[in-house]
C-alpha positions in Angstrom: -17.3 -5.0 1.8 -20.0 -5.2 4.4 -23.2 -5.6 2.4 -25.6 -6.5 5.2 -27.9 -3.8 6.5 -26.0 -2.7 9.7 -29.1 -0.9 11.0 -30.8 -4.2 11.4 -28.2 -5.7 13.7 -29.4 -7.8 16.6 -29.5 -6.4 20.1 -27.3 -7.3 23.1 -28.7 -10.5 24.6 -30.2 -11.9 21.4 -29.0 -15.1 19.7 -27.1 -15.3 16.4 -27.9 -17.7 13.6 -25.3 -20.4 13.5 -24.5 -22.6 10.5 -25.0 -26.4 11.1 -21.2 -26.8 11.5 -21.0 -23.9 14.0 -23.9 -25.3 16.0 -22.2 -28.7 16.0 -19.0 -27.1 17.3 -21.0 -25.2 20.0 -22.5 -28.5 21.2 -19.2 -30.3 21.3 -17.4 -27.5 23.2 -20.2 -27.2 25.7 -20.2 -31.0 26.3 -16.4 -30.8 26.9 -17.0 -28.0 29.4 -19.7 -30.1 31.2 -17.3 -33.0 31.2 -14.6 -30.9 32.9 -17.0 -29.4 35.4 -18.3 -32.8 36.4 -14.7 -34.2 36.6 -13.6 -31.4 38.9 -16.6 -31.5 41.1 -16.0 -35.2 41.7 -12.2 -35.2 41.9 -10.3 -35.8 45.2 -9.3 -32.5 46.8 -5.6 -33.1 46.4 -5.9 -33.1 42.6 -7.9 -29.9 42.5 -5.0 -27.8 41.2 -4.0 -30.2 38.4 -5.5 -27.9 35.8 -4.5 -24.6 37.4 -8.1 -23.4 37.4 -9.1 -20.2 39.1 -10.1 -20.7 42.7 -8.4 -22.6 45.5 -11.1 -25.2 45.8 -12.5 -27.0 42.8 -16.1 -26.9 44.0 -15.9 -23.1 44.7 -14.6 -22.0 41.3 -17.0 -20.8 38.6 -18.3 -23.3 36.0 -16.6 -23.1 32.6 -18.1 -20.4 30.3 -17.2 -20.4 26.6 -17.5 -17.6 24.1 -16.9 -17.1 20.4 -14.9 -13.9 20.4 -13.6 -11.2 18.2 -13.5 -11.5 14.4 -16.0 -14.3 14.1 -18.7 -12.3 15.9 -17.9 -9.2 13.8 -18.0 -11.1 10.5 -21.2 -13.0 11.5 -22.9 -9.6 12.1 -21.7 -8.4 8.8 -23.1 -11.5 7.0 -19.6 -12.8 6.1 -18.3 -16.3 6.4 -15.5 -16.9 8.9 -13.7 -20.3 8.9 -11.5 -19.1 11.8 -13.1 -19.0 15.3 -11.5 -17.8 18.5 -12.9 -19.5 21.6 -12.5 -17.6 24.9 -12.4 -19.7 28.1 -13.1 -18.2 31.5 -11.2 -20.4 34.0 -8.6 -22.4 32.2 -6.0 -22.0 29.5 -6.6 -23.0 25.9 -4.0 -25.7 26.0 -5.6 -27.3 29.1 -9.0 -27.1 27.4 -7.6 -28.7 24.3 -6.1 -31.6 26.3 -9.4 -32.2 28.0 -11.1 -32.2 24.5 -8.8 -35.0 23.5 -9.5 -36.9 26.7 -13.3 -36.4 26.2 -13.1 -37.8 22.7 -11.0 -40.8 23.8 -14.4 -42.2 24.9 -16.0 -43.9 21.8 -19.4 -43.0 23.1 -18.6 -39.3 22.7 -17.3 -39.8 19.2 -20.7 -41.4 18.3 -22.6 -38.7 20.1 -21.1 -36.0 17.9 -21.0 -38.1 14.7 -17.2 -37.7 14.3 -15.7 -39.9 11.7 -12.5 -41.5 13.2 -9.3 -41.7 11.4 -8.9 -45.2 10.1 -5.4 -46.7 10.0 -4.7 -49.9 8.1 -2.6 -52.4 10.1 0.5 -53.2 8.2 0.4 -57.0 9.1 -3.3 -57.7 8.7 -6.3 -56.6 6.7 -8.1 -55.2 9.8 -8.4 -51.5 10.6 -8.2 -49.7 13.9 -9.2 -46.2 15.1 -6.3 -43.9 16.0 -6.3 -40.8 18.2 -8.7 -38.1 17.1 -6.4 -35.4 18.4 -2.8 -36.0 17.4 -1.2 -35.8 13.9 -3.0 -33.3 11.6 -5.1 -35.3 9.2 -7.3 -34.5 6.2 -11.1 -34.6 6.4 -13.4 -31.8 7.6 -14.8 -33.9 10.4 -11.5 -34.8 12.0 -9.7 -32.9 14.7 -6.2 -31.6 14.0 -3.3 -31.6 16.5 -2.9 -29.1 19.3 -0.4 -26.4 18.3 0.8 -24.2 21.0 2.0 -20.7 20.0 4.1 -19.3 22.8 3.9 -15.7 24.0 6.7 -13.2 23.1 6.2 -10.1 25.2 9.3 -8.4 23.9 7.6 -8.2 20.5 4.1 -7.4 21.9 3.0 -11.0 21.4 1.6 -11.3 24.9 -0.7 -14.4 24.6 -0.1 -18.1 24.5 -2.6 -19.5 22.1 -3.5 -23.0 21.0 -4.7 -23.7 17.5 -6.5 -26.8 16.3 -8.9 -27.9 13.6 -12.4 -29.1 14.4 -15.1 -30.0 11.9 -13.2 -28.2 9.1 -12.9 -25.0 11.1 -9.6 -23.4 12.3 -10.0 -22.9 16.1 -7.9 -20.8 18.5 -8.4 -21.7 22.1 -7.3 -19.0 24.7 -8.3 -18.0 28.2 -10.0 -14.7 28.9 -7.3 -12.3 30.2 -6.4 -8.9 31.5 -3.2 -6.9 31.3 -1.4 -5.4 34.2 1.6 -3.1 33.9 4.4 -2.2 36.4 6.2 1.1 36.3 9.5 -0.4 35.3 8.3 -2.7 32.5 6.8 -1.9 29.1 5.4 -5.5 28.8 2.2 -6.5 30.5 1.6 -9.3 32.9 -1.1 -11.5 31.4 -3.6 -12.8 34.0 -6.9 -14.6 33.9 -9.6 -11.9 33.5 -13.3 -11.5 33.2 -15.1 -11.2 29.9 -15.3 -7.4 30.3 -11.6 -7.1 31.1 -10.8 -9.2 28.0 -13.0 -7.0 25.8 -11.5 -3.8 27.0 -8.0 -4.8 26.1 -8.8 -5.4 22.5 -7.9 -3.3 19.5 -11.3 -2.1 18.5 -14.8 -2.1 19.9 -16.2 -4.0 16.9 -13.6 -6.7 17.6 -14.6 -6.9 21.3 -18.0 -8.4 20.7 -18.6 -11.9 22.2 -21.1 -14.7 21.6 -21.8 -16.6 24.8 -22.1 -20.2 24.0 -23.6 -21.3 27.3 -26.5 -18.8 27.0 -26.6 -18.3 23.2 -26.5 -14.6 23.4 -24.6 -11.6 22.0 -22.5 -9.6 24.5 -21.0 -6.1 24.1 -19.0 -5.3 27.2 -17.5 -2.1 25.9 -21.0 -0.6 25.3 -19.9 0.7 21.9 -19.3 -2.3 19.6 -22.8 -2.6 18.1 -23.3 1.1 17.8 -19.9 1.5 16.1 -20.8 -1.2 13.6 -24.0 0.6 12.8 -22.1 3.8 12.4 -19.3 2.1 10.4 -16.5 3.5 12.6 -13.5 2.1 14.3 -12.5 3.1 17.8 -10.5 1.6 20.6 -12.2 0.3 23.8 -9.9 2.4 26.0 -7.8 5.5 25.5 -6.3 5.1 22.0 -2.8 6.3 23.0 -2.6 3.7 25.8 -4.1 1.0 23.5 -1.4 1.6 20.8 1.4 2.0 23.3 0.5 -1.4 24.8 0.6 -3.1 21.4 1.6 -0.9 18.5 0.6 -3.5 16.0 -3.0 -2.4 16.7 -2.2 0.6 14.5 -1.8 -1.6 11.4 -4.7 -3.8 12.4 -7.1 -0.8 12.5 -5.8 0.3 9.1 -6.4 -3.2 7.7 -9.9 -3.4 9.1 -10.7 0.1 7.9 -9.7 -0.8 4.4 -11.4 -4.2 4.4 -14.7 -2.9 5.8 -14.6 0.7 4.5 -15.1 2.0 8.0 -13.8 5.3 9.3 -11.2 5.5 12.1 -12.4 8.1 14.7 -10.3 11.2 14.9 -9.0 10.5 18.5 -7.5 7.2 17.3 -6.0 8.7 14.2 -4.4 11.4 16.2 -2.8 8.8 18.5 -1.7 6.7 15.5 0.3 9.7 14.3 1.9 10.5 17.6 5.7 10.4 17.5 6.0 8.2 20.6 3.6 5.7 19.1 5.5 5.7 15.8 8.7 4.9 17.7 7.0 2.2 19.7 5.8 0.5 16.5 9.4 0.7 15.2 10.9 -0.7 18.3 8.5 -3.2 19.8 7.0 -5.1 16.8 8.9 -7.7 14.8 9.3 -7.0 11.1 7.7 -10.4 10.4 4.5 -9.3 12.0 4.5 -5.9 10.2 5.1 -7.7 6.9 2.2 -10.0 7.6 -0.2 -7.2 8.2 1.0 -5.3 5.1 0.5 -8.5 3.0 -3.0 -8.9 4.3 -3.8 -5.2 3.4 -2.3 -5.6 -0.1 -4.2 -8.8 -0.7 -7.4 -7.3 0.7 -10.3 -5.7 -1.2 -9.0 -2.1 -1.0 -5.2 -1.8 -0.9 -5.3 1.8 -2.1 -7.5 2.7 0.9 -5.0 1.2 3.3 -2.0 2.9 1.6 -3.9 6.1 1.6 -4.3 5.9 5.4 -0.6 5.1 5.9 0.2 8.1 3.7 -2.1 10.5 5.4 -1.2 9.5 8.9 2.5 9.9 8.2 3.4 6.3 8.9 5.2 5.4 5.7 8.8 5.8 6.9 8.1 3.7 10.0 6.5 0.8 8.2 8.4 0.7 4.9 11.9 0.9 6.1 15.1 -1.0 6.7 15.5 -1.1 10.5 19.1 -2.4 10.3 20.3 0.7 8.4 20.7 3.8 10.4 21.8 5.8 7.3 18.5 5.4 5.5 17.6 8.4 3.4 14.1 9.9 3.6 11.5 8.4 1.2 9.8 10.7 -1.2 6.1 10.4 -0.6 5.0 13.8 -1.9 3.2 12.5 -5.0 2.8 8.9 -4.0 -1.0 9.2 -3.9 -0.9 9.4 -7.7 0.8 6.1 -7.9 -1.6 4.0 -5.7 -4.6 5.7 -7.2 -3.3 4.8 -10.7 -2.7 1.2 -9.7 -6.2 0.9 -8.3 -7.6 2.5 -11.5 -5.7 0.0 -13.7 -6.8 -3.0 -11.7 -10.4 -2.1 -11.0 -11.6 -0.7 -14.3 -12.6 -2.7 -17.3 -10.1 -2.4 -20.1 -12.4 -1.5 -23.0 -9.8 0.6 -24.8 -7.0 -1.1 -26.8 -4.3 1.2 -25.4 -5.5 0.6 -21.8 -5.8 -3.2 -22.4 -2.2 -3.3 -23.7 -0.9 -1.2 -20.7 -2.8 -3.4 -18.2 -1.6 -6.6 -19.8 2.0 -5.4 -19.7 2.0 -4.2 -16.1 -0.5 -6.5 -14.5 -0.8 -9.6 -16.7 -3.1 -11.6 -14.4 -5.1 -11.5 -11.1 -2.2 -13.4 -9.4 0.0 -10.4 -10.2 -2.1 -8.0 -8.2 -0.3 -8.5 -4.9 3.1 -7.9 -6.5 1.7 -4.9 -8.3 0.6 -3.4 -5.0 3.8 -4.2 -3.3 5.8 -2.5 -6.0 3.3 0.4 -5.7 3.9 0.6 -1.9 7.7 0.8 -2.5 7.7 3.5 -5.2 8.7 6.3 -2.7 12.1 4.4 -2.5 12.6 4.4 -6.3 14.5 7.7 -6.2 17.4 6.7 -3.9 20.0 4.0 -3.8 21.1 2.2 -0.6 24.6 3.1 0.8 27.5 0.9 -0.3 27.4 -1.0 3.0 24.0 -2.4 2.0 23.3 -5.8 0.3 25.9 -6.1 -2.5 25.9 -9.0 -4.8 28.7 -10.0 -7.1 27.5 -10.6 -10.7 30.4 -11.6 -13.0 33.2 -9.1 -12.5 31.0 -6.2 -11.5 29.3 -5.4 -8.2 25.5 -5.1 -8.1 24.0 -2.8 -5.5 20.4 -3.8 -4.7 17.8 -1.1 -5.1 16.8 0.3 -1.8 13.1 -0.8 -2.4 14.3 -4.4 -2.5 16.2 -4.1 0.7 13.2 -2.6 2.4 11.0 -5.5 1.2 13.5 -8.0 2.4 14.6 -6.5 5.7 11.6 -4.3 6.6 8.8 -6.6 5.5 10.6 -9.9 5.6 9.6 -10.7 2.0 10.7 -14.1 0.7 13.6 -14.3 -1.8 11.3 -14.7 -4.8 9.5 -11.5 -4.0 12.8 -9.8 -3.3 14.1 -10.7 -6.7 11.0 -9.5 -8.4 11.1 -6.1 -6.6 14.8 -5.8 -7.3 14.3 -6.4 -11.0 11.3 -4.1 -11.2 13.2 -1.1 -9.7 16.4 -1.9 -11.6 14.5 -1.6 -14.9 12.1 1.2 -13.8 13.6 3.6 -16.3 13.8 1.2 -19.2 
C-alpha cells in the first residue's frame, strides 16, 4: 500500500510537509500551549496544582511540548492521508488540555485569530443570532470543534490509557499525555504515569508507530533509534523485547498483523516467535475483550489485503485463540489444515477481473457487490468451523415445532468477535446452506 519511495524518507530532526489544515491545527495547539504556560507562570502559588501538572511549583515545571504521534507520523512518511491525529502532551492530561482549549476559545479574539467560524444559534423569540460555545455539543462543519469525549482506561482488559477525543478543523483528534508503564510483582496491569517522550515511544507496539513530530520545533523524532530504518526496510519490530511487549498488551499481536497486511511489511522473526508463544496466546485469550479482538479483525478484513492477514494468523497458529467462543469450554478443534486454499480462492475471486462467463457467474453468485467483500471475508475466516456443530447447550432457537441449533461458525462470530445480529444471521444462513 505504501507507494512512496521509502529510501527517500527525511532524517531525524527534519521537518515534515503539513497540509494547510494540519498547519492551522499546529498553530492553534501551540497558541493554547502558550496560553497555558502564561497562565501558570502568572497564577497565584496556591492555585499551582489546579491542573495536576508535573512539578511542585508552577514556575519550575517544563513548558508544554506537543507532538503528533504514532499513526499520523507513519502515514505522513508513507505519503498517505490521515484524518486521525494523536496529540501527545508532556505535562498535563489530554482532558485538561482540552478544557484549556475551550477556555482559550471562549475569547472571541482567539476565534478571529484562528478564523474559526462560530456555531450560530437562532434565538427562538427574536430574529437575532448569537454565538454558542465552540466546544460543547458535537456540530457539523469542518471548522467547528466537537465535544470533549473522555474514554476511560480499563486495565483489566489492557486498555491502560484514558484518552480524550474531539474534532478540530474537520480532523478527529485524540489528546493524551505522554506516559510510561511501571509494573509490580503482584499485578499484571501497569501503573500509568507521566513519562518522557522516549519512555512513551518505547512502550508502543512497533517502532514505525513510535515516531513523533515535535510541533514546538517542527522536527521529526525517532526515540527508539529504529523507526525510520525499519520503515525503509519495510519491517515491523517492537521497540522493546517482543515477549514483554505482547505480554503487557496482547492486542499488539493483532495490531502488528493488521499493519503488516495493510502495509505489506514483514514482521521480524523474533516478534513472530513471541506471537506464537503459548503464554502469549493465553494472555490474548484472557486479557483482551472480545469486542476489541472483533474490532481488529474487522479492520483487517476491510483492509487492502485480508488474505495476507489471515495467512499470518494461520501460519502463526493463532486461529483457535482468535476465532473461538470463549464462553464454551467444550469447543472442538477447528480444522485449518487446508484453510489456505479457501482464503487464497476468495482473494482470487475478488481481485481478478471476471473476463470469463463462468467466472463472472460464480463471482456474481458468491460476491455480488463490493459491499459484500467484508461478509465474504468473514465467511472465509470462519470456514474452519464449517465441519462441526456446537454442543446442544449452545445457542438454540425454536423455529416452529423444531429446534434449530446455530452453526458453530455463527456462535463464534457472535460470541468470539461480537458481531452484530445482522452479521450473525448472515453467517448462520451461509453455513446452514453450505452443502446446498
